[in-house]
Structure formats: structure tokens, C-alpha cells
C-alpha positions in Angstrom: 11.8 15.4 -4.0 10.5 16.1 -0.5 10.9 13.3 2.0 7.6 12.6 3.8 6.7 10.1 6.6 3.5 8.3 7.4 1.0 10.0 9.7 0.4 6.6 11.4 -3.4 6.2 11.5 -4.6 5.0 14.9 -4.4 1.3 15.5 -7.8 -0.3 15.8 -9.3 2.0 13.2 -11.8 0.2 10.9 -10.7 0.0 7.3 -12.3 3.0 5.5 -14.6 1.9 2.7 -13.8 2.7 -0.9 -15.0 1.9 -4.4 -12.3 2.8 -7.0 -11.3 2.0 -10.6 -8.9 -0.9 -11.0 -6.7 0.3 -13.8 -5.7 -3.2 -14.8 -9.2 -4.8 -15.2 -11.0 -1.5 -15.6 -13.6 -2.5 -13.1 -14.8 -0.7 -9.9 -13.6 -2.5 -6.8 -14.4 -2.0 -3.1 -12.5 -2.9 0.1 -14.9 -5.9 0.4 -13.9 -7.0 -3.1 -10.2 -7.1 -2.3 -10.1 -8.2 1.4 -8.7 -11.5 2.5 -10.2 -14.0 4.9 -7.2 -13.6 7.3 -6.4 -9.9 6.7 -5.8 -7.2 4.1 -2.8 -5.1 3.1 -3.6 -1.7 1.6 -0.7 0.0 0.0 -0.6 3.6 -1.2 1.9 3.8 -4.1 2.5 5.6 -7.4 4.4 5.1 -10.6 7.1 7.7 -10.4 8.4 7.8 -6.8 11.9 6.3 -6.5 10.9 4.8 -3.1 8.1 2.9 -4.7 10.2 1.8 -7.6 12.8 0.5 -5.1 10.3 -1.7 -3.3 8.3 -2.9 -6.3 10.0 -6.3 -6.4 9.4 -6.9 -2.7 5.7 -5.9 -2.7 5.2 -8.4 -5.5 7.0 -11.1 -3.6 5.1 -10.2 -0.4 1.7 -10.5 -2.1 2.7 -13.7 -3.9 3.9 -15.2 -0.6 0.8 -14.4 1.4 -2.2 -14.3 -0.9 -2.4 -18.1 -0.7 -2.6 -17.9 3.1 -5.8 -15.8 3.1 -4.5 -12.2 2.7 -5.9 -9.7 0.3 -3.6 -7.1 -1.2 -4.5 -3.8 -3.0 -2.4 -0.8 -4.2 -3.9 2.6 -4.6 -2.5 5.7 -6.3 -4.0 9.1 -5.2 -1.6 11.5 -6.8 -2.8 14.6 -8.8 -2.5 13.4 -12.4 -2.9 16.9 -13.8 0.4 17.9 -12.3 1.9 14.4 -12.4 0.6 12.8 -15.6 3.1 9.9 -15.2 0.8 8.7 -12.4 -2.3 8.5 -14.6 -4.5 5.4 -15.0 -3.1 4.3 -18.4 0.4 4.4 -17.0 -0.7 2.7 -13.8 -1.9 -0.2 -15.9 1.4 -0.3 -17.7 3.3 -0.2 -14.4 1.1 -3.0 -13.0 1.9 -5.2 -16.1 5.6 -4.4 -16.1 6.0 -5.3 -12.5 3.6 -8.3 -12.6 1.5 -6.9 -9.8 -0.6 -9.8 -8.4 -3.0 -7.3 -6.9 -5.4 -4.7 -8.1 -3.9 -1.2 -8.7 -6.7 1.3 -8.0 -7.0 5.0 -9.0 -8.2 7.4 -6.3 -9.1 10.3 -8.5 -10.9 12.4 -5.8 -8.1 11.7 -3.2 -10.9 11.0 -0.7 -9.6 7.5 0.0 -6.0 8.8 0.8 -7.6 11.3 3.1 -9.7 8.6 4.8 -6.6 6.5 5.4 -4.6 9.6 6.4 -2.0 8.4 3.8 0.8 10.9 3.5 3.5 9.3 1.4 4.3 6.7 -1.2 4.8 4.0 -0.2 2.4 3.9 2.8 1.3 0.5 4.2 -1.7 -0.6 6.3 -2.5 -4.1 7.6 -6.1 -4.9 8.7 -7.1 -8.1 10.5 -10.0 -10.4 9.5 -12.4 -7.9 11.3 -11.0 -5.0 9.2 -9.3 -3.4 12.2 -5.9 -1.8 11.7 -3.2 -3.7 13.4 -0.1 -2.4 11.6 0.8 0.7 9.6 4.1 2.1 8.5 7.1 0.9 6.6 7.7 -2.2 4.5 11.3 -2.6 5.9 14.4 -0.5 6.6 15.6 -0.5 3.0 15.6 2.8 1.1 17.0 3.7 -2.3 20.8 4.0 -2.0 21.0 3.1 1.8 22.5 -0.4 1.0 20.1 -2.2 3.3 18.7 -5.3 1.5 15.0 -5.3 0.6 13.2 -7.9 2.7 9.8 -6.6 3.6 10.7 -7.6 7.2 8.4 -5.1 9.0 5.3 -6.1 7.0 6.3 -9.8 7.1 6.6 -9.8 10.9 3.2 -8.2 11.2 1.5 -10.6 8.8 3.2 -13.6 10.5 2.1 -12.4 13.9 -1.5 -12.2 12.6 -1.2 -15.6 11.1 0.2 -17.1 14.3 -2.5 -15.4 16.5 0.3 -13.4 18.2 0.4 -9.8 19.1 1.7 -7.5 16.4 4.7 -5.4 17.5 3.7 -2.1 19.1 6.8 -0.2 18.0 5.9 0.5 14.4 8.1 2.7 12.3 6.5 5.1 9.8 7.1 4.6 6.1 9.2 7.2 4.4 8.9 8.3 0.7 7.6 10.9 -1.6 4.7 13.0 -0.4 1.3 12.3 -1.9 0.8 14.9 -4.7 -2.4 16.7 -3.5 -4.6 18.7 -5.7 -4.6 22.5 -5.1 
């Protein structure tokens, strides 16, 4: 497994539009369908990455804690399923059920959405404000598989709390680290 860091899309970037298959409800969803009134968290994840498996409990807690406050959450998988069949739509649906994802889990078959967001790894996180402008991108927190640091979602929680409190989101944002997105040849 090759360790990859976020590319850190420029702050202020407008959320790239998308229309992708929700593997749970088997409906097409757009950014407009999943956005929240206060802000929106877009997460690039996949089924097999140990970094994503490590954070699954916290992204579920995070979404459950903040959806009621006006935040939308969505997860997107963009991996090449021909080479990585464990990341295919049927298994995405199973992963969503097993982890009780309280958010849609979308399949980016063309990988165009990952490119538009400049996503590089799984997990990769993006927080957009109510005007769909990027105010945070990077890591969930400092916890990694086997590093012994507790899983708290601190970095994302601080960014969301700042947005909720009409405060400035921290400028020193750390990139996420995980498995590289599995690009098609």
C-alpha cells in the first residue's frame, strides 16, 4: 500500500457539481441533493483501504452529530473497480449497511468527480460553507491505523464548529493521508 496525501484544493473553491449513483438507494444524487443549509462535508472513501476502515466509526459519529445542525454529508468512491472489485457498487452498498452510514455513498465510475475535487487519497475530506465555498480540506484528525492516537474527528469537528459559530476556520490545515485513489489506466 502506497501512502498518499491530499493535494489540498484551494480554499474558496466552489464545490464542483456532480450527479452520481447512490449505491444504497440506487438513485442519482447531485451536490444540490446532499448539501446542508449550513454546510456540506464531502468525503472520498472506499471499502478496502485500512485508513478508511479505521475512521468509519468516527465519520458515522460525525455525521450523526452534525446533520441535525444543518450539515449535509456525502461519501464518494472513485476507485477503479475493474482492478479493485472490492470497491464496486454492490459491495459499497454492503459497506454502507454494515457501518450504518447515515449519508449517501456515491459511485464515481468515470472518476471525473475525484478529478474535479483534486482528490488524491482515501480518506480525503472537504467542508463547504452555505455558499458552497471550500473552507476546509484535509484530515479528519491525527489518528491513523496503529499509531495509538484516539479517533476523535478533531480537525473536522473544529472546522465545522467554527463555521457554526461564525468564526474563522483555522488556516493551518493538515492534509489527509491514506491509500491513493486507484485511477484507471
